[in-house]
N, C-alpha and C positions, 0 to 999 in steps of 0.2 A: 504494500500500500504506500502511496505517496501523499504527502500533505500539501495542500494548496491553500494559500490565503488570498482572499479577494474581497473587494468592497461591493456591497449591494446597496443601491439607492432607489427608493421609491420616488416616482414623479407625482405630480399633482393628480394625475389620472389613475394612480395606483399601479401603473405598469413599471416594470423594472428596466432601467436604462443605465448607460454609462455615466460618467461624471456630469453632474448638473450643478451649476453655480448656485449657491445659497441653499441647497437641499442637504439635510442631515444624512450622513452615511453611517453604516454600522459594519464593522469588519467582523467576519465570521470565518471559522476554519472548517473546511470540508475535506474529508478523506476519500479518495477515489482509488479504484483499482488501477494498477500500472497500465494495463491494456486500455482502459478508458482514457487515461491521460495521454497516451500515445495517439489514440484515435482523435482526440480533441486537437492535439498539436498538428496532426496531419491535416485536419480541416482548416486550421489557421494557415498552414503552409500553402494549401491549395486556394487560399483566398475565400473560403466559404464561411469563415468566422473571423472577426477582427482580433479577438484575444481570448484567452482562457476565461477571463472575467465576463466578457460579453457573451460567450457561449453559455456559461453557467447561469448568468442572469436571464438569458432567453429561456433556458431549460426550466428554471424556477417559475418564470412567468407562465409558460405553457402548462406546467404542472398545477399551478394555482388556478388557472382558468379551467383546466380539466376537472379539478376537484370541485370547483363551484358548479360546473355543469352537471356533475354526478349528483350533487346535493339537490339542485333544482329538479332533475329528472326523478329522483327518489321521492321528493315531496309531491310532485305531480302524480306519480304512480300511486302513492298512498292516498291522495285525495280521491282518485278515481276508484279505488278499491275499498273505501270505507273509512278513510281518515288515518290518523297516526296509529302506530302499533300500541296494543294494550300491553300492560306489564307482563302478562303471561306470554304474549307473542314475542316480546323483546327478550325475555328470559330464554325462551326456546331458541330464538335466532342466535343469541350470544353463545349458548351451549353448542349449537350446531356448527357455528362458524369458527369457534375457538379451536386452536390446535390441541390435539389430544396427546397426552404423555403416553409413551409406550408402557405397557404393563411390565412390571419387574418380577423377577423370580422365575423359577423353572416351572414349566408346565407339568402337571401330574398326569401321567397316562397309564394305560394298562400295560402290565408286564407282558413281554413277548413269550 
């Protein structure tokens, strides 16, 4: 893994962009797989991205937009099918969607 530091800046419209005069920035650290870093740098070398920061800012913007779209779609689907989940429905969904831990110990079987 390789550590990359970059600055992320929100614009007035909420989109993430490069350096904007007068806007507050916040520096964060992101750890990426070495193959991902090489692929990003190859895109920069090919002129398809301006910099690592620009690429990551764009990726974060796309992910945030995508997450907002899923939320809207879920809310719309719930309204069409009877409203928000009940407590029992949410409990069932959480249990169903949660990763399950493998069972431990030896299985007891019949002797051969």
